[in-house]
Backbone as XML, in Angstrom:
<?xml version="1.0"?>
<chain id="A" units="angstrom">
  <residue number="1" name="UNK">
    <atom name="N" x="4.371" y="-8.472" z="14.511"/>
    <atom name="CA" x="3.104" y="-9.069" z="14.643"/>
    <atom name="C" x="3.209" y="-10.449" z="15.012"/>
  </residue>
  <residue number="2" name="UNK">
    <atom name="N" x="2.256" y="-10.865" z="15.839"/>
    <atom name="CA" x="2.165" y="-12.199" z="16.343"/>
    <atom name="C" x="1.863" y="-13.157" z="15.156"/>
  </residue>
  <residue number="3" name="UNK">
    <atom name="N" x="2.556" y="-14.324" z="15.070"/>
    <atom name="CA" x="2.366" y="-15.277" z="14.031"/>
    <atom name="C" x="0.940" y="-15.807" z="13.947"/>
  </residue>
  <residue number="4" name="UNK">
    <atom name="N" x="0.343" y="-15.905" z="15.086"/>
    <atom name="CA" x="-1.009" y="-16.421" z="15.105"/>
    <atom name="C" x="-2.004" y="-15.448" z="14.359"/>
  </residue>
  <residue number="5" name="UNK">
    <atom name="N" x="-1.775" y="-14.179" z="14.614"/>
    <atom name="CA" x="-2.560" y="-13.121" z="13.937"/>
    <atom name="C" x="-2.364" y="-13.154" z="12.460"/>
  </residue>
  <residue number="6" name="UNK">
    <atom name="N" x="-1.052" y="-13.253" z="12.080"/>
    <atom name="CA" x="-0.725" y="-13.376" z="10.635"/>
    <atom name="C" x="-1.363" y="-14.571" z="9.972"/>
  </residue>
  <residue number="7" name="UNK">
    <atom name="N" x="-1.347" y="-15.720" z="10.629"/>
    <atom name="CA" x="-1.905" y="-16.917" z="10.056"/>
    <atom name="C" x="-3.514" y="-16.722" z="9.951"/>
  </residue>
  <residue number="8" name="UNK">
    <atom name="N" x="-4.010" y="-16.144" z="10.884"/>
    <atom name="CA" x="-5.514" y="-15.902" z="10.912"/>
    <atom name="C" x="-5.858" y="-14.996" z="9.712"/>
  </residue>
  <residue number="9" name="UNK">
    <atom name="N" x="-5.107" y="-13.918" z="9.515"/>
    <atom name="CA" x="-5.349" y="-13.006" z="8.401"/>
    <atom name="C" x="-5.224" y="-13.652" z="7.093"/>
  </residue>
  <residue number="10" name="UNK">
    <atom name="N" x="-4.155" y="-14.476" z="6.888"/>
    <atom name="CA" x="-3.954" y="-15.263" z="5.654"/>
    <atom name="C" x="-5.162" y="-16.104" z="5.450"/>
  </residue>
  <residue number="11" name="UNK">
    <atom name="N" x="-5.584" y="-16.802" z="6.485"/>
    <atom name="CA" x="-6.734" y="-17.708" z="6.373"/>
    <atom name="C" x="-8.029" y="-16.943" z="5.969"/>
  </residue>
  <residue number="12" name="UNK">
    <atom name="N" x="-8.193" y="-15.757" z="6.561"/>
    <atom name="CA" x="-9.418" y="-14.994" z="6.222"/>
    <atom name="C" x="-9.360" y="-14.457" z="4.812"/>
  </residue>
  <residue number="13" name="UNK">
    <atom name="N" x="-8.209" y="-13.999" z="4.370"/>
    <atom name="CA" x="-8.126" y="-13.441" z="3.015"/>
    <atom name="C" x="-8.289" y="-14.493" z="1.948"/>
  </residue>
  <residue number="14" name="UNK">
    <atom name="N" x="-8.038" y="-15.766" z="2.346"/>
    <atom name="CA" x="-8.217" y="-16.856" z="1.429"/>
    <atom name="C" x="-9.508" y="-17.723" z="1.685"/>
  </residue>
  <residue number="15" name="UNK">
    <atom name="N" x="-10.328" y="-17.267" z="2.592"/>
    <atom name="CA" x="-11.576" y="-18.018" z="2.983"/>
    <atom name="C" x="-12.560" y="-18.009" z="1.895"/>
  </residue>
  <residue number="16" name="UNK">
    <atom name="N" x="-12.524" y="-17.050" z="1.037"/>
    <atom name="CA" x="-13.472" y="-16.917" z="-0.035"/>
    <atom name="C" x="-12.732" y="-16.228" z="-1.205"/>
  </residue>
  <residue number="17" name="UNK">
    <atom name="N" x="-13.181" y="-16.345" z="-2.426"/>
    <atom name="CA" x="-12.447" y="-15.724" z="-3.512"/>
    <atom name="C" x="-12.391" y="-14.151" z="-3.418"/>
  </residue>
  <residue number="18" name="UNK">
    <atom name="N" x="-13.503" y="-13.548" z="-2.915"/>
    <atom name="CA" x="-13.603" y="-12.089" z="-2.756"/>
    <atom name="C" x="-13.906" y="-11.790" z="-1.272"/>
  </residue>
  <residue number="19" name="UNK">
    <atom name="N" x="-13.014" y="-11.008" z="-0.661"/>
    <atom name="CA" x="-13.148" y="-10.713" z="0.806"/>
    <atom name="C" x="-12.970" y="-9.230" z="0.930"/>
  </residue>
  <residue number="20" name="UNK">
    <atom name="N" x="-13.881" y="-8.630" z="1.699"/>
    <atom name="CA" x="-13.743" y="-7.129" z="1.954"/>
    <atom name="C" x="-13.632" y="-7.002" z="3.446"/>
  </residue>
  <residue number="21" name="UNK">
    <atom name="N" x="-12.537" y="-6.324" z="3.857"/>
    <atom name="CA" x="-12.390" y="-5.937" z="5.283"/>
    <atom name="C" x="-12.802" y="-4.481" z="5.291"/>
  </residue>
  <residue number="22" name="UNK">
    <atom name="N" x="-13.761" y="-4.294" z="6.150"/>
    <atom name="CA" x="-14.463" y="-2.976" z="6.195"/>
    <atom name="C" x="-14.924" y="-2.531" z="7.553"/>
  </residue>
  <residue number="23" name="UNK">
    <atom name="N" x="-15.450" y="-1.351" z="7.656"/>
    <atom name="CA" x="-16.079" y="-0.842" z="8.843"/>
    <atom name="C" x="-17.602" y="-1.222" z="8.789"/>
  </residue>
  <residue number="24" name="UNK">
    <atom name="N" x="-17.969" y="-2.147" z="9.637"/>
    <atom name="CA" x="-19.372" y="-2.572" z="9.643"/>
    <atom name="C" x="-19.439" y="-3.925" z="8.892"/>
  </residue>
  <residue number="25" name="UNK">
    <atom name="N" x="-20.642" y="-4.139" z="8.328"/>
    <atom name="CA" x="-20.914" y="-5.397" z="7.678"/>
    <atom name="C" x="-21.570" y="-5.134" z="6.322"/>
  </residue>
  <residue number="26" name="UNK">
    <atom name="N" x="-21.707" y="-6.191" z="5.536"/>
    <atom name="CA" x="-22.275" y="-6.100" z="4.246"/>
    <atom name="C" x="-23.756" y="-5.545" z="4.374"/>
  </residue>
  <residue number="27" name="UNK">
    <atom name="N" x="-24.431" y="-5.939" z="5.365"/>
    <atom name="CA" x="-25.793" y="-5.483" z="5.592"/>
    <atom name="C" x="-25.854" y="-4.073" z="6.286"/>
  </residue>
  <residue number="28" name="UNK">
    <atom name="N" x="-24.813" y="-3.729" z="6.971"/>
    <atom name="CA" x="-24.830" y="-2.445" z="7.707"/>
    <atom name="C" x="-23.398" y="-1.783" z="7.726"/>
  </residue>
  <residue number="29" name="UNK">
    <atom name="N" x="-22.989" y="-1.205" z="6.545"/>
    <atom name="CA" x="-21.753" y="-0.564" z="6.513"/>
    <atom name="C" x="-21.700" y="0.621" z="7.431"/>
  </residue>
  <residue number="30" name="UNK">
    <atom name="N" x="-20.602" y="0.880" z="8.114"/>
    <atom name="CA" x="-20.578" y="1.946" z="9.139"/>
    <atom name="C" x="-19.667" y="3.162" z="8.678"/>
  </residue>
  <residue number="31" name="UNK">
    <atom name="N" x="-19.344" y="3.139" z="7.348"/>
    <atom name="CA" x="-18.744" y="4.393" z="6.829"/>
    <atom name="C" x="-19.070" y="4.474" z="5.371"/>
  </residue>
  <residue number="32" name="UNK">
    <atom name="N" x="-19.001" y="5.620" z="4.857"/>
    <atom name="CA" x="-19.396" y="5.870" z="3.429"/>
    <atom name="C" x="-18.485" y="5.132" z="2.418"/>
  </residue>
  <residue number="33" name="UNK">
    <atom name="N" x="-17.188" y="5.021" z="2.727"/>
    <atom name="CA" x="-16.300" y="4.299" z="1.884"/>
    <atom name="C" x="-16.570" y="2.803" z="1.780"/>
  </residue>
  <residue number="34" name="UNK">
    <atom name="N" x="-16.834" y="2.290" z="2.957"/>
    <atom name="CA" x="-17.216" y="0.861" z="2.992"/>
    <atom name="C" x="-18.569" y="0.651" z="2.275"/>
  </residue>
  <residue number="35" name="UNK">
    <atom name="N" x="-19.506" y="1.481" z="2.446"/>
    <atom name="CA" x="-20.749" y="1.386" z="1.819"/>
    <atom name="C" x="-20.642" y="1.499" z="0.264"/>
  </residue>
  <residue number="36" name="UNK">
    <atom name="N" x="-19.735" y="2.269" z="-0.135"/>
    <atom name="CA" x="-19.531" y="2.434" z="-1.648"/>
    <atom name="C" x="-18.963" y="1.180" z="-2.209"/>
  </residue>
  <residue number="37" name="UNK">
    <atom name="N" x="-17.966" y="0.549" z="-1.599"/>
    <atom name="CA" x="-17.381" y="-0.664" z="-2.063"/>
    <atom name="C" x="-18.396" y="-1.846" z="-2.051"/>
  </residue>
  <residue number="38" name="UNK">
    <atom name="N" x="-19.217" y="-1.904" z="-0.956"/>
    <atom name="CA" x="-20.205" y="-2.934" z="-0.882"/>
    <atom name="C" x="-21.206" y="-2.738" z="-2.032"/>
  </residue>
  <residue number="39" name="UNK">
    <atom name="N" x="-21.570" y="-1.505" z="-2.320"/>
    <atom name="CA" x="-22.475" y="-1.255" z="-3.409"/>
    <atom name="C" x="-21.923" y="-1.689" z="-4.720"/>
  </residue>
  <residue number="40" name="UNK">
    <atom name="N" x="-20.632" y="-1.445" z="-4.996"/>
    <atom name="CA" x="-20.016" y="-1.844" z="-6.223"/>
    <atom name="C" x="-19.911" y="-3.306" z="-6.335"/>
  </residue>
  <residue number="41" name="UNK">
    <atom name="N" x="-19.580" y="-4.024" z="-5.292"/>
    <atom name="CA" x="-19.510" y="-5.455" z="-5.334"/>
    <atom name="C" x="-20.922" y="-6.094" z="-5.469"/>
  </residue>
  <residue number="42" name="UNK">
    <atom name="N" x="-21.907" y="-5.509" z="-4.849"/>
    <atom name="CA" x="-23.290" y="-5.974" z="-5.015"/>
    <atom name="C" x="-23.753" y="-5.783" z="-6.520"/>
  </residue>
  <residue number="43" name="UNK">
    <atom name="N" x="-23.425" y="-4.674" z="-7.066"/>
    <atom name="CA" x="-23.746" y="-4.330" z="-8.455"/>
    <atom name="C" x="-23.031" y="-5.292" z="-9.398"/>
  </residue>
  <residue number="44" name="UNK">
    <atom name="N" x="-21.870" y="-5.677" z="-9.030"/>
    <atom name="CA" x="-21.018" y="-6.604" z="-9.881"/>
    <atom name="C" x="-21.653" y="-8.040" z="-9.815"/>
  </residue>
  <residue number="45" name="UNK">
    <atom name="N" x="-22.487" y="-8.287" z="-8.815"/>
    <atom name="CA" x="-23.117" y="-9.588" z="-8.690"/>
    <atom name="C" x="-22.149" y="-10.734" z="-8.181"/>
  </residue>
  <residue number="46" name="UNK">
    <atom name="N" x="-21.078" y="-10.322" z="-7.608"/>
    <atom name="CA" x="-20.062" y="-11.260" z="-7.134"/>
    <atom name="C" x="-20.429" y="-11.666" z="-5.701"/>
  </residue>
  <residue number="47" name="UNK">
    <atom name="N" x="-20.157" y="-12.966" z="-5.377"/>
    <atom name="CA" x="-20.371" y="-13.430" z="-4.004"/>
    <atom name="C" x="-19.137" y="-13.038" z="-3.213"/>
  </residue>
  <residue number="48" name="UNK">
    <atom name="N" x="-19.348" y="-12.389" z="-2.092"/>
    <atom name="CA" x="-18.254" y="-11.899" z="-1.212"/>
    <atom name="C" x="-18.528" y="-11.996" z="0.245"/>
  </residue>
  <residue number="49" name="UNK">
    <atom name="N" x="-17.464" y="-12.107" z="0.961"/>
    <atom name="CA" x="-17.581" y="-12.052" z="2.447"/>
    <atom name="C" x="-17.022" y="-10.712" z="2.944"/>
  </residue>
  <residue number="50" name="UNK">
    <atom name="N" x="-17.509" y="-10.307" z="4.150"/>
    <atom name="CA" x="-16.993" y="-9.120" z="4.771"/>
    <atom name="C" x="-16.587" y="-9.441" z="6.168"/>
  </residue>
  <residue number="51" name="UNK">
    <atom name="N" x="-15.602" y="-8.664" z="6.614"/>
    <atom name="CA" x="-15.158" y="-8.778" z="8.073"/>
    <atom name="C" x="-15.104" y="-7.369" z="8.573"/>
  </residue>
  <residue number="52" name="UNK">
    <atom name="N" x="-15.676" y="-7.250" z="9.793"/>
    <atom name="CA" x="-15.800" y="-5.928" z="10.454"/>
    <atom name="C" x="-14.550" y="-5.662" z="11.269"/>
  </residue>
  <residue number="53" name="UNK">
    <atom name="N" x="-13.722" y="-4.744" z="10.768"/>
    <atom name="CA" x="-12.476" y="-4.448" z="11.509"/>
    <atom name="C" x="-12.692" y="-3.577" z="12.718"/>
  </residue>
  <residue number="54" name="UNK">
    <atom name="N" x="-13.861" y="-3.043" z="12.884"/>
    <atom name="CA" x="-14.151" y="-2.232" z="14.077"/>
    <atom name="C" x="-14.364" y="-3.143" z="15.306"/>
  </residue>
  <residue number="55" name="UNK">
    <atom name="N" x="-14.738" y="-4.376" z="15.052"/>
    <atom name="CA" x="-14.976" y="-5.275" z="16.193"/>
    <atom name="C" x="-13.735" y="-6.170" z="16.537"/>
  </residue>
  <residue number="56" name="UNK">
    <atom name="N" x="-12.644" y="-5.950" z="15.848"/>
    <atom name="CA" x="-11.459" y="-6.821" z="15.987"/>
    <atom name="C" x="-10.191" y="-5.998" z="15.863"/>
  </residue>
  <residue number="57" name="UNK">
    <atom name="N" x="-9.651" y="-5.476" z="16.902"/>
    <atom name="CA" x="-8.480" y="-4.593" z="16.877"/>
    <atom name="C" x="-7.262" y="-5.326" z="16.318"/>
  </residue>
  <residue number="58" name="UNK">
    <atom name="N" x="-7.052" y="-6.595" z="16.633"/>
    <atom name="CA" x="-5.919" y="-7.360" z="16.164"/>
    <atom name="C" x="-5.981" y="-7.458" z="14.637"/>
  </residue>
  <residue number="59" name="UNK">
    <atom name="N" x="-7.142" y="-7.728" z="14.115"/>
    <atom name="CA" x="-7.372" y="-7.815" z="12.706"/>
    <atom name="C" x="-7.121" y="-6.467" z="11.970"/>
  </residue>
  <residue number="60" name="UNK">
    <atom name="N" x="-7.697" y="-5.461" z="12.616"/>
    <atom name="CA" x="-7.506" y="-4.098" z="12.014"/>
    <atom name="C" x="-6.093" y="-3.705" z="11.913"/>
  </residue>
  <residue number="61" name="UNK">
    <atom name="N" x="-5.320" y="-3.882" z="12.999"/>
    <atom name="CA" x="-3.909" y="-3.516" z="12.933"/>
    <atom name="C" x="-3.010" y="-4.490" z="12.068"/>
  </residue>
  <residue number="62" name="UNK">
    <atom name="N" x="-3.303" y="-5.712" z="12.250"/>
    <atom name="CA" x="-2.526" y="-6.741" z="11.459"/>
    <atom name="C" x="-2.654" y="-6.605" z="9.952"/>
  </residue>
  <residue number="63" name="UNK">
    <atom name="N" x="-3.859" y="-6.286" z="9.525"/>
    <atom name="CA" x="-4.040" y="-6.082" z="8.132"/>
    <atom name="C" x="-3.241" y="-4.914" z="7.554"/>
  </residue>
  <residue number="64" name="UNK">
    <atom name="N" x="-3.160" y="-3.818" z="8.342"/>
    <atom name="CA" x="-2.448" y="-2.666" z="7.983"/>
    <atom name="C" x="-0.959" y="-3.007" z="7.766"/>
  </residue>
  <residue number="65" name="UNK">
    <atom name="N" x="-0.489" y="-3.882" z="8.586"/>
    <atom name="CA" x="0.929" y="-4.255" z="8.573"/>
    <atom name="C" x="1.161" y="-5.222" z="7.371"/>
  </residue>
  <residue number="66" name="UNK">
    <atom name="N" x="0.327" y="-6.136" z="7.238"/>
    <atom name="CA" x="0.556" y="-7.179" z="6.135"/>
    <atom name="C" x="0.342" y="-6.468" z="4.750"/>
  </residue>
  <residue number="67" name="UNK">
    <atom name="N" x="-0.675" y="-5.669" z="4.637"/>
    <atom name="CA" x="-0.958" y="-5.088" z="3.330"/>
    <atom name="C" x="-0.166" y="-3.863" z="3.001"/>
  </residue>
  <residue number="68" name="UNK">
    <atom name="N" x="0.374" y="-3.265" z="4.096"/>
    <atom name="CA" x="1.089" y="-1.914" z="3.924"/>
    <atom name="C" x="0.081" y="-0.908" z="3.359"/>
  </residue>
  <residue number="69" name="UNK">
    <atom name="N" x="-1.181" y="-1.058" z="3.719"/>
    <atom name="CA" x="-2.270" y="-0.213" z="3.276"/>
    <atom name="C" x="-2.923" y="0.359" z="4.560"/>
  </residue>
  <residue number="70" name="UNK">
    <atom name="N" x="-2.879" y="1.682" z="4.811"/>
    <atom name="CA" x="-3.227" y="2.219" z="6.119"/>
    <atom name="C" x="-4.790" y="2.428" z="6.347"/>
  </residue>
  <residue number="71" name="UNK">
    <atom name="N" x="-5.570" y="2.312" z="5.264"/>
    <atom name="CA" x="-6.962" y="2.677" z="5.398"/>
    <atom name="C" x="-7.890" y="1.481" z="5.079"/>
  </residue>
  <residue number="72" name="UNK">
    <atom name="N" x="-9.147" y="1.682" z="5.459"/>
    <atom name="CA" x="-10.197" y="0.679" z="5.120"/>
    <atom name="C" x="-11.354" y="1.401" z="4.384"/>
  </residue>
  <residue number="73" name="UNK">
    <atom name="N" x="-12.020" y="0.624" z="3.530"/>
    <atom name="CA" x="-11.970" y="-0.815" z="3.340"/>
    <atom name="C" x="-10.760" y="-1.272" z="2.512"/>
  </residue>
  <residue number="74" name="UNK">
    <atom name="N" x="-10.544" y="-2.602" z="2.614"/>
    <atom name="CA" x="-9.508" y="-3.262" z="1.832"/>
    <atom name="C" x="-10.150" y="-4.430" z="1.152"/>
  </residue>
  <residue number="75" name="UNK">
    <atom name="N" x="-10.080" y="-4.473" z="-0.162"/>
    <atom name="CA" x="-10.672" y="-5.573" z="-0.920"/>
    <atom name="C" x="-9.616" y="-6.594" z="-1.397"/>
  </residue>
  <residue number="76" name="UNK">
    <atom name="N" x="-9.814" y="-7.782" z="-1.138"/>
    <atom name="CA" x="-8.923" y="-8.881" z="-1.480"/>
    <atom name="C" x="-9.649" y="-9.785" z="-2.474"/>
  </residue>
  <residue number="77" name="UNK">
    <atom name="N" x="-8.920" y="-10.196" z="-3.574"/>
    <atom name="CA" x="-9.421" y="-11.180" z="-4.525"/>
    <atom name="C" x="-8.389" y="-12.178" z="-4.731"/>
  </residue>
  <residue number="78" name="UNK">
    <atom name="N" x="-8.776" y="-13.425" z="-4.540"/>
    <atom name="CA" x="-7.807" y="-14.540" z="-4.643"/>
    <atom name="C" x="-6.643" y="-14.380" z="-3.635"/>
  </residue>
  <residue number="79" name="UNK">
    <atom name="N" x="-6.999" y="-13.865" z="-2.506"/>
    <atom name="CA" x="-5.938" y="-13.662" z="-1.475"/>
    <atom name="C" x="-4.957" y="-12.487" z="-1.610"/>
  </residue>
  <residue number="80" name="UNK">
    <atom name="N" x="-5.232" y="-11.673" z="-2.653"/>
    <atom name="CA" x="-4.370" y="-10.499" z="-2.955"/>
    <atom name="C" x="-5.112" y="-9.247" z="-2.763"/>
  </residue>
  <residue number="81" name="UNK">
    <atom name="N" x="-4.459" y="-8.273" z="-2.182"/>
    <atom name="CA" x="-5.031" y="-6.924" z="-2.078"/>
    <atom name="C" x="-5.248" y="-6.305" z="-3.408"/>
  </residue>
  <residue number="82" name="UNK">
    <atom name="N" x="-6.493" y="-5.856" z="-3.635"/>
    <atom name="CA" x="-6.792" y="-5.099" z="-4.839"/>
    <atom name="C" x="-6.634" y="-3.583" z="-4.525"/>
  </residue>
  <residue number="83" name="UNK">
    <atom name="N" x="-7.152" y="-3.150" z="-3.394"/>
    <atom name="CA" x="-7.030" y="-1.789" z="-3.025"/>
    <atom name="C" x="-8.210" y="-1.327" z="-2.058"/>
  </residue>
  <residue number="84" name="UNK">
    <atom name="N" x="-8.209" y="-0.088" z="-1.861"/>
    <atom name="CA" x="-9.296" y="0.554" z="-1.067"/>
    <atom name="C" x="-10.355" y="1.166" z="-1.910"/>
  </residue>
  <residue number="85" name="UNK">
    <atom name="N" x="-11.138" y="2.015" z="-1.393"/>
    <atom name="CA" x="-12.340" y="2.557" z="-2.009"/>
    <atom name="C" x="-11.982" y="3.286" z="-3.355"/>
  </residue>
  <residue number="86" name="UNK">
    <atom name="N" x="-10.992" y="4.208" z="-3.326"/>
    <atom name="CA" x="-10.657" y="4.917" z="-4.523"/>
    <atom name="C" x="-10.286" y="4.015" z="-5.705"/>
  </residue>
  <residue number="87" name="UNK">
    <atom name="N" x="-9.403" y="3.068" z="-5.375"/>
    <atom name="CA" x="-8.929" y="2.106" z="-6.400"/>
    <atom name="C" x="-10.035" y="1.239" z="-6.951"/>
  </residue>
  <residue number="88" name="UNK">
    <atom name="N" x="-10.848" y="0.721" z="-6.011"/>
    <atom name="CA" x="-11.935" y="-0.090" z="-6.397"/>
    <atom name="C" x="-12.938" y="0.579" z="-7.270"/>
  </residue>
  <residue number="89" name="UNK">
    <atom name="N" x="-13.251" y="1.865" z="-6.907"/>
    <atom name="CA" x="-14.122" y="2.705" z="-7.663"/>
    <atom name="C" x="-13.602" y="2.967" z="-9.050"/>
  </residue>
  <residue number="90" name="UNK">
    <atom name="N" x="-12.316" y="3.314" z="-9.135"/>
    <atom name="CA" x="-11.669" y="3.584" z="-10.456"/>
    <atom name="C" x="-11.707" y="2.315" z="-11.346"/>
  </residue>
  <residue number="91" name="UNK">
    <atom name="N" x="-11.317" y="1.210" z="-10.730"/>
    <atom name="CA" x="-11.414" y="-0.074" z="-11.485"/>
    <atom name="C" x="-12.795" y="-0.387" z="-11.973"/>
  </residue>
  <residue number="92" name="UNK">
    <atom name="N" x="-13.755" y="-0.093" z="-11.135"/>
    <atom name="CA" x="-15.163" y="-0.339" z="-11.505"/>
    <atom name="C" x="-15.562" y="0.540" z="-12.715"/>
  </residue>
  <residue number="93" name="UNK">
    <atom name="N" x="-15.146" y="1.830" z="-12.607"/>
    <atom name="CA" x="-15.536" y="2.785" z="-13.648"/>
    <atom name="C" x="-14.843" y="2.483" z="-15.015"/>
  </residue>
  <residue number="94" name="UNK">
    <atom name="N" x="-13.686" y="1.887" z="-14.978"/>
    <atom name="CA" x="-13.002" y="1.628" z="-16.235"/>
    <atom name="C" x="-13.323" y="0.163" z="-16.722"/>
  </residue>
  <residue number="95" name="UNK">
    <atom name="N" x="-14.013" y="-0.596" z="-15.993"/>
    <atom name="CA" x="-14.392" y="-1.986" z="-16.396"/>
    <atom name="C" x="-13.343" y="-2.950" z="-16.013"/>
  </residue>
  <residue number="96" name="UNK">
    <atom name="N" x="-12.253" y="-2.564" z="-15.392"/>
    <atom name="CA" x="-11.224" y="-3.507" z="-15.027"/>
    <atom name="C" x="-11.588" y="-4.380" z="-13.756"/>
  </residue>
  <residue number="97" name="UNK">
    <atom name="N" x="-12.435" y="-3.826" z="-12.944"/>
    <atom name="CA" x="-12.899" y="-4.626" z="-11.755"/>
    <atom name="C" x="-13.692" y="-5.892" z="-12.213"/>
  </residue>
  <residue number="98" name="UNK">
    <atom name="N" x="-14.475" y="-5.737" z="-13.253"/>
    <atom name="CA" x="-15.217" y="-6.868" z="-13.766"/>
    <atom name="C" x="-14.261" y="-7.942" z="-14.267"/>
  </residue>
  <residue number="99" name="UNK">
    <atom name="N" x="-13.136" y="-7.564" z="-14.826"/>
    <atom name="CA" x="-12.132" y="-8.532" z="-15.260"/>
    <atom name="C" x="-11.458" y="-9.235" z="-14.080"/>
  </residue>
  <residue number="100" name="UNK">
    <atom name="N" x="-11.213" y="-8.434" z="-13.054"/>
    <atom name="CA" x="-10.588" y="-9.020" z="-11.813"/>
    <atom name="C" x="-11.464" y="-9.954" z="-11.169"/>
  </residue>
  <residue number="101" name="UNK">
    <atom name="N" x="-12.748" y="-9.607" z="-11.098"/>
    <atom name="CA" x="-13.777" y="-10.404" z="-10.402"/>
    <atom name="C" x="-14.222" y="-11.626" z="-11.171"/>
  </residue>
  <residue number="102" name="UNK">
    <atom name="N" x="-14.001" y="-11.675" z="-12.479"/>
    <atom name="CA" x="-14.497" y="-12.810" z="-13.256"/>
    <atom name="C" x="-13.681" y="-14.052" z="-12.968"/>
  </residue>
  <residue number="103" name="UNK">
    <atom name="N" x="-14.374" y="-15.198" z="-12.897"/>
    <atom name="CA" x="-13.665" y="-16.398" z="-12.511"/>
    <atom name="C" x="-12.689" y="-16.935" z="-13.530"/>
  </residue>
</chain>
């Protein structure tokens, strides 16, 4: 991977405390999994940014390489990958996501 892409991804993952890389946007998710994670984050009341991987092929491929996670959405908290839809949903259901998201 190009170092410029890597630096850009690191900058994006650290641009806000909670960052979601997804298909679509916070206002218009373009897949059910992305919509589910957005719903969970909104329900949690946390401030978060989203980045649409469908509109940026470099970002889409680069994230897969950096995270070693092949699917989207990908949730990052404090610059670290939390997981995808299944993991975020499970963490939410057990109350662990609230702990992760708390400042």
